[in-house]
C-alpha positions in Angstrom: -120.2 104.0 24.2 -121.9 104.1 21.5 -125.8 102.4 20.7 -124.5 99.5 19.0 -122.3 98.0 21.6 -123.5 94.5 22.6 -122.2 95.2 26.5 -124.8 98.3 26.4 -127.8 96.2 25.4 -127.7 93.4 28.1 -127.5 95.8 30.8 -130.7 97.9 29.4 -132.6 95.0 29.3 -131.6 93.9 32.7 -133.4 97.2 33.9 -136.7 96.2 33.5 -136.2 92.8 34.8 -136.2 91.9 38.6 -132.6 89.7 39.2 -129.8 91.2 37.3 -128.3 89.1 34.7 -125.6 86.2 35.6 -122.3 87.0 34.0 -121.2 83.8 31.9 -118.8 81.3 33.6 -116.0 80.1 33.0 -115.0 76.5 33.3 -112.6 75.6 35.8 -109.2 75.3 35.3 -109.1 71.7 35.8 -111.6 71.5 33.2 -109.7 74.0 30.9 -106.5 71.8 31.1 -108.2 68.9 30.6 -110.0 70.0 27.5 -106.9 71.0 25.8 -105.3 68.0 25.6 -105.9 64.9 22.9 -109.7 63.7 23.8 -109.4 59.8 25.4 -110.0 57.9 22.7 -112.2 54.8 24.1 -112.0 52.0 22.0 -115.3 50.5 20.9 -116.1 46.7 20.6 -113.8 45.8 17.7 -110.4 47.6 20.2 -112.0 45.3 23.0 -112.1 42.4 20.8 -108.2 42.8 20.7 -106.2 39.9 21.6 -103.1 40.3 23.8 -99.6 38.3 23.9 -100.0 35.0 24.6 -103.2 34.4 22.8 -103.3 32.7 19.3 -104.7 35.3 17.3 -102.5 38.2 16.3 -103.4 41.8 17.4 -106.3 43.5 15.2 -105.1 46.6 13.2 -105.6 49.9 14.8 -108.9 51.6 13.8 -108.6 54.9 11.9 -110.6 57.7 13.7 -111.8 60.8 11.5 -110.3 63.8 13.0 -112.8 66.4 14.7 -112.7 70.1 15.3 -112.0 70.5 19.4 -112.1 74.3 20.8 -108.6 75.5 22.0 -109.6 76.5 25.2 -106.1 76.9 26.7 -106.1 79.8 24.0 -109.0 81.9 24.9 -108.5 85.7 24.3 -107.9 87.5 27.9 -110.6 88.7 29.8 -111.9 92.5 29.2 -113.3 94.3 32.2 -116.4 97.0 31.5 -118.1 98.3 34.4 -117.7 95.6 36.7 -118.9 93.1 33.9 -116.3 89.9 32.7 -117.2 88.8 29.5 -115.2 85.8 28.0 -114.3 86.1 24.5 -113.7 82.3 23.1 -110.6 82.2 21.0 -111.6 82.2 17.2 -108.4 80.0 16.0 -109.0 76.1 15.9 -106.2 73.8 15.5 -107.2 70.2 14.2 -106.4 67.2 16.4 -106.1 63.7 14.8 -106.8 61.2 17.0 -104.7 57.8 17.8 -105.4 54.4 18.9 -102.9 53.8 22.1 -100.6 51.8 19.7 -100.0 54.5 17.3 -99.5 57.1 20.5 -96.5 54.8 21.8 -94.6 54.7 18.5 -91.9 57.4 18.2 -92.6 60.2 16.2 -90.5 60.8 12.9 -87.0 63.2 13.3 -87.7 66.5 11.4 -85.5 66.8 8.2 -82.1 68.2 8.2 -82.3 71.9 7.2 -81.1 72.3 3.3 -77.3 73.5 3.3 -77.3 77.1 1.8 -76.1 77.6 -1.7 -72.4 78.6 -0.4 -71.5 76.1 1.9 -72.5 73.7 -1.2 -69.8 75.4 -3.6 -67.1 74.0 -4.9 -64.2 76.0 -3.7 -65.6 75.6 -0.2 -66.1 72.1 -0.3 -62.1 71.7 -1.1 -60.8 74.1 1.2 -62.7 72.5 3.7 -61.0 69.4 2.9 -57.5 70.8 2.9 -58.4 72.1 6.1 -59.3 69.4 7.8 -56.6 67.3 6.0 -53.9 69.9 7.2 -55.4 69.3 11.1 -55.5 65.8 10.6 -51.7 65.9 9.4 -50.5 68.2 12.1 -51.9 65.8 15.2 -50.4 62.8 13.6 -47.3 64.5 13.2 -47.2 65.8 16.8 -48.2 62.5 18.3 -45.4 61.0 16.1 -42.8 63.2 17.4 -44.0 63.1 20.8 -43.7 59.1 20.9 -41.0 59.3 18.9 -38.6 61.8 21.2 -39.4 59.6 23.8 -38.8 56.3 22.5 -35.1 58.1 21.2 -34.3 59.5 24.9 -35.2 55.8 26.5 -33.3 53.1 27.1 -31.7 50.6 24.4 -32.2 47.2 24.2 -28.3 46.6 24.7 -27.9 44.2 28.0 -23.9 44.0 27.5 -21.3 45.9 26.7 -20.5 46.0 23.1 -18.3 46.8 20.5 -18.9 48.5 17.2 -16.2 49.5 14.1 -18.1 52.3 12.0 -16.2 52.2 8.8 -15.3 55.3 6.9 -17.6 56.7 4.4 -20.5 55.5 5.7 -23.5 57.2 5.6 -26.4 57.4 7.9 -28.7 54.6 6.9 -25.7 52.2 6.8 -24.8 52.9 10.3 -28.1 53.0 11.6 -28.9 49.8 10.3 -25.4 48.1 11.2 -26.4 49.5 15.1 -29.7 47.6 14.7 -28.1 44.3 13.9 -26.0 44.6 16.5 -28.5 45.2 18.5 -27.4 48.8 19.8 -30.8 50.2 19.3 -34.3 48.6 18.2 -35.1 50.9 15.3 -33.2 52.5 12.7 -35.8 54.4 11.2 -36.3 56.8 14.6 -33.0 56.5 15.2 -31.8 58.0 11.4 -35.0 60.7 11.9 -33.5 61.6 15.6 -30.0 61.7 13.9 -31.5 64.3 10.9 -33.7 66.3 13.5 -30.8 66.9 15.5 -29.1 68.1 12.5 -25.8 65.7 12.9 -26.1 63.6 9.8 -23.3 65.0 8.8 -21.1 64.8 12.1 -20.8 61.0 12.7 -17.3 59.6 12.9 -16.1 56.7 11.7 -14.4 54.2 14.8 -14.3 51.5 16.9 -17.4 52.4 19.5 -17.7 50.8 23.1 -21.4 51.5 23.9 -22.5 50.3 27.4 -25.7 48.5 28.1 -28.9 50.2 27.7 -27.6 53.4 26.1 -30.3 55.1 24.8 -30.2 56.3 20.8 -29.4 60.0 21.7 -26.2 58.8 24.0 -25.2 56.6 20.3 -25.9 59.5 18.5 -23.8 61.7 21.1 -20.9 59.3 21.0 -20.7 59.0 17.2 -20.9 62.9 16.7 -18.0 63.5 19.4 -15.6 61.0 18.2 -14.6 59.4 20.9 -13.9 55.9 20.1 -11.8 53.5 21.2 -8.3 54.3 20.9 -5.2 51.6 20.4 -1.5 52.8 21.0 1.2 52.8 18.5 4.8 53.6 20.6 7.9 54.1 18.5 10.9 53.7 20.6 13.8 56.2 20.4 16.5 54.9 18.3 14.9 52.4 15.9 15.8 52.8 12.4 13.3 54.0 9.6 13.0 49.9 8.1 12.6 48.4 12.1 9.9 51.1 12.5 8.2 49.5 9.0 8.4 45.7 10.3 6.5 47.2 13.4 3.7 48.5 11.6 3.1 45.6 9.6 3.0 43.4 12.1 0.1 45.9 13.7 -2.8 44.4 12.7 -5.1 46.6 14.0 -3.7 49.2 11.3 -5.0 48.6 7.7 -3.3 49.2 4.4 0.2 48.8 2.5 3.2 51.2 3.1 5.0 51.9 -0.2 9.2 52.7 0.3 11.0 52.9 3.7 10.6 56.6 4.9 14.1 58.1 4.9 16.4 57.9 7.9 15.5 60.2 10.5 12.4 61.4 9.6 10.0 60.2 11.4 9.3 60.9 15.1 9.9 58.5 18.2 6.3 59.0 20.2 3.3 57.0 21.4 0.3 57.6 18.6 -3.7 56.9 19.4 -5.5 55.6 16.3 -8.7 54.0 16.2 -9.3 50.8 14.6 -9.4 51.1 10.8 -6.8 53.5 10.7 -4.4 52.8 8.0 -0.2 52.3 8.6 0.5 55.5 5.9 -1.4 57.4 8.0 0.4 56.7 11.4 3.6 56.9 9.3 2.4 60.6 8.2 1.9 61.5 11.8 5.0 60.6 13.0 6.9 63.0 9.5 4.9 65.9 10.4 5.6 65.4 14.4 9.2 65.1 13.5 9.3 68.5 11.2 7.8 70.2 13.9 10.0 69.3 17.0 13.1 69.6 14.7 12.2 73.2 14.0 11.5 74.2 17.5 14.4 72.9 19.0 16.5 73.9 16.1 15.7 77.6 16.6 16.5 77.6 20.4 20.1 75.9 20.1 23.3 77.3 21.1 24.7 79.4 18.8 28.3 78.1 18.4 27.4 74.6 17.4 29.7 73.5 14.4 27.0 72.2 12.5 25.2 74.2 10.2 21.8 72.6 8.9 18.9 71.2 10.5 20.1 67.8 8.8 23.5 67.6 10.3 21.6 68.8 13.4 19.5 65.5 13.2 22.1 62.8 11.9 24.4 64.1 15.1 21.3 63.7 17.3 20.8 60.0 15.9 24.4 58.8 16.8 24.0 60.4 20.2 20.3 58.5 20.6 22.2 55.4 20.1 25.1 55.9 22.3 23.3 56.1 25.0 20.0 54.9 26.9 20.5 57.0 29.6 18.4 60.3 29.4 20.6 62.5 31.8 24.0 61.0 29.8 22.9 62.5 26.7 23.8 66.4 26.7 27.3 65.1 28.2 27.6 62.5 25.2 26.6 65.3 23.1 29.1 67.5 24.5 32.5 64.8 23.2 31.0 64.4 19.7 30.8 68.5 19.7 34.2 69.1 21.1 35.8 66.5 18.8 33.5 67.8 15.3 35.6 71.3 16.7 38.8 69.9 17.2 38.8 68.1 13.6 38.7 64.9 15.4 37.2 61.5 13.8 33.7 61.0 15.9 35.1 57.1 16.2 31.5 56.3 17.0 30.5 52.0 17.1 26.8 52.7 16.1 28.2 53.9 13.1 30.4 51.0 11.8 27.2 48.7 12.4 24.6 50.9 10.2 27.7 50.7 7.9 27.3 47.3 7.5 24.1 46.2 8.0 21.5 49.6 7.5 18.5 49.8 8.6 18.1 46.3 9.1 20.5 46.5 12.4 22.8 44.4 13.6 22.0 40.2 14.3 21.7 40.4 18.2 24.2 37.3 18.6 27.3 39.2 16.3 30.2 41.2 18.2 32.0 44.0 15.9 35.7 42.7 15.2 38.6 44.6 14.7 38.2 43.9 10.7 34.6 45.4 10.9 36.4 49.1 12.4 38.7 48.9 9.5 35.6 48.1 6.9 35.6 51.9 5.2 31.8 52.8 4.4 30.1 56.4 4.4 29.0 55.9 7.9 32.1 54.2 9.5 33.2 57.4 11.6 36.3 55.7 12.3 37.0 56.0 8.6 35.8 58.9 7.8 36.0 62.9 9.1 32.9 64.7 10.6 29.4 63.6 10.3 28.0 60.4 8.2 26.1 61.6 5.1 22.9 61.0 6.7 21.1 60.1 10.1 21.5 56.5 11.4 18.4 55.3 13.3 15.3 58.4 14.5 16.4 60.4 17.6 13.8 61.4 19.8 13.1 64.4 21.4 15.9 64.1 24.5 18.5 63.5 21.8 17.5 66.3 20.0 17.7 69.1 22.9 20.9 67.7 24.2 22.4 68.3 20.8 21.1 71.5 20.6 22.1 72.4 24.3 25.3 70.2 25.1 27.0 70.2 28.4 29.7 72.2 28.6 33.0 70.1 29.1 36.3 69.4 27.6 35.6 65.7 27.3 36.9 63.9 24.7 36.4 60.1 25.1 34.0 58.1 26.9 33.8 54.3 27.4 30.9 52.1 29.4 30.7 51.6 33.0 29.4 48.4 33.5 26.0 49.5 34.9 24.0 51.3 31.9 26.6 54.0 32.0 29.3 55.7 30.9 32.7 56.9 31.9 34.2 60.4 30.8 37.1 61.2 30.0 39.3 64.7 28.6 43.1 62.9 27.6 43.8 59.2 25.9 45.2 58.8 29.6 42.4 58.8 31.6 40.5 57.3 28.9 42.8 54.2 28.9 42.3 53.5 32.7 38.9 54.0 32.2 38.9 51.0 29.3 41.4 48.8 31.6 38.8 49.0 34.4 36.1 48.3 31.5 38.0 45.4 30.8 38.3 43.9 34.0 34.7 44.4 34.5 33.9 42.5 31.2 36.2 39.6 32.0 34.4 39.1 35.6 30.9 39.3 34.0 32.2 36.8 31.0 33.6 34.2 33.8 30.7 34.6 35.4 28.2 33.8 32.6 30.2 30.7 32.1 30.0 29.6 35.0 26.2 30.2 35.4 26.2 28.1 31.9 28.1 25.3 33.0 25.4 25.0 35.9 22.4 25.1 33.7 24.2 22.9 31.2 24.8 20.2 34.4 21.3 20.6 35.6 20.1 20.1 32.0 22.0 17.2 31.5 21.1 15.7 34.5 17.5 16.4 34.0 17.7 15.4 30.5 19.8 12.0 31.1 22.4 12.6 29.2 21.4 15.4 26.8 24.5 17.6 27.5 25.3 18.7 23.9 21.4 20.0 23.0 21.9 21.6 26.7 25.1 23.4 26.1 23.8 24.8 22.5 21.1 26.7 24.4 22.9 27.9 26.9 25.4 29.5 24.2 22.3 30.9 22.0 21.3 32.9 25.8 24.4 34.0 26.4 25.0 35.5 22.6 21.5 36.6 23.1 22.0 38.9 26.4 25.3 39.9 24.7 23.8 41.6 21.9 20.9 43.0 23.9 23.4 44.5 26.5 25.0 46.1 23.1 21.9 47.4 21.8 21.1 48.9 25.7 24.6 50.7 26.3 25.2 51.6 22.2 29.3 51.7 23.2 30.0 47.6 23.7 32.9 48.9 20.5 34.2 50.9 23.8 34.5 48.0 25.7 36.3 45.7 23.3 38.7 48.4 22.1 39.8 52.1 23.0 38.7 55.0 21.2 41.2 55.9 18.9 43.7 58.6 19.5 42.7 61.9 18.4 44.3 62.6 14.9 
C-alpha cells in the first residue's frame, strides 16, 4: 500500500487516539429509496389558496418550481472492503429532477415519436412492390371468398317451387340461356350460373331442347341436364303401309314440329317407325331420319335374302314388299302372301293385286273410304294396275315396314298361287283355281250375311232415331249409310284384299 493511500492515513491518525474512529454509516434502505424518488412538492400559500370544483373562481395556474440537483443515492458505487474497514464512495453522477405540481404529475406524457424509416424502405421501387403485393393478397382473398360463396350458391337448392318446362332454342349462347332460366325462375342468378358453367368448362356443351325442371333444382343440376341433352322427347309414329303423301300430311299436322317441307319424298323411301324428337325439331329432320333408316334396313335385309328370288335389285325388292304390306295387316301371314307373289313371278303370272288398282287410280292420296272397287276399275289400264300389266309395277305403292321386307326376302316355301279374305282379317290360300273359287264363294256368303246384318242394324238405328227425332227419318237414314260406307272402307284398308272379296283372282295366264 502506498503512502498516498487515503485509507492508510485515517488508520495512522487513529493510532494516537484512545478510541478507534467509527466508519461512516449508510442511511437506511428505506431512506435511500425515498431519496431516489422525486421529492414531494409542498405547495405554498398560492397552492393552498387553489379553489376546488364547485367554487366560484377557476383553479390557479400551476407554479413553476426551479429545478434542483438531488443526489442519486440509489446509484452509489459498490462498497469496497480493506482491512475490515467499509467505505461508501458516493456516485459522482447526478440526474436533474424537475419538480412538478400535482396537476402536471397526473397529465399523460407524450408518446415517443415513431422511428424514422430507412432510406431503403422509402425507395420508390420498394413502395411499388409493396403496393402490388398488398393488392395481390387482397385480390386472392376476395377471389377465394367469391369462389367459396359462389360454389355454395351454385350447388344450393333453386327458387323453383313447381315443375316447369323450358324450351332452349337452337343456337342460343350461354348468356341468353342463363337469362331465360332466370326469367323462368329456374335459377336466381344468371351471373352465378354463367360463371359456374364456364368454370366447369361446359359452356360449349349445352344442348337445345325442351327440358322439364323439378322444383328446387340446383344450378349444377340444371347445367348437367342441359349438357346431357335429356330433353322432353315427343314421338311421331309412322304406321306401315302409308304412302309418302300421307306421311307428309301427318307431319304437317303435327304442331310440335317446325319448318316446311319441299317435294313429297319418293314412294317407298321412308321407313315406318316411331321417331323421338325434342320440341323445335323440324319436319325435314324427321324426313331425313326416315330416309336414313329405310336405306339402312333395306341394305341389311337385302344382304341376307334368299338366293333364288325372282327379283334382282333393291328397288324391285321394296316394290314387292310394298304390295305385300298393303295386302295384309297380319304379321304371321306376310311370308305366305309374299310366297304367292314370288310363285306368280316365277311362273310369269300377273300379280292381280287389288292395292295396285287403287294406287294406279288415286296415287299417294289413297282411295276414299266410301268408294268400292268397280269392275271398270279392274279393266282400267294404269302403269300400276297388276291386273293389266305383267310383273311388278314401276315403283312401290307404299312405304313397307320391316316385317314386309323380311317376308319378301325370305318367303314361305309353298306352292300357293291364290288367296282371298276369310272374314276374320286373315286370308284363305289355295294352290289351284278350283280351290280358290270355293274360297271365294265362301267369302261371298260371309259378305252377304254381313251385309244383311249391317242393313238390319242400320234399319234399327234409323227407326230409333226417327222415333227420337219425331219424324226426322231422312236425316237419320243418311247418317247410317255414311257410317256403313265408312266401316266398309275401313275393312277394305285393313285387309287390303277386298277386291278379292268382290271378284275372284283371275285365272293364271
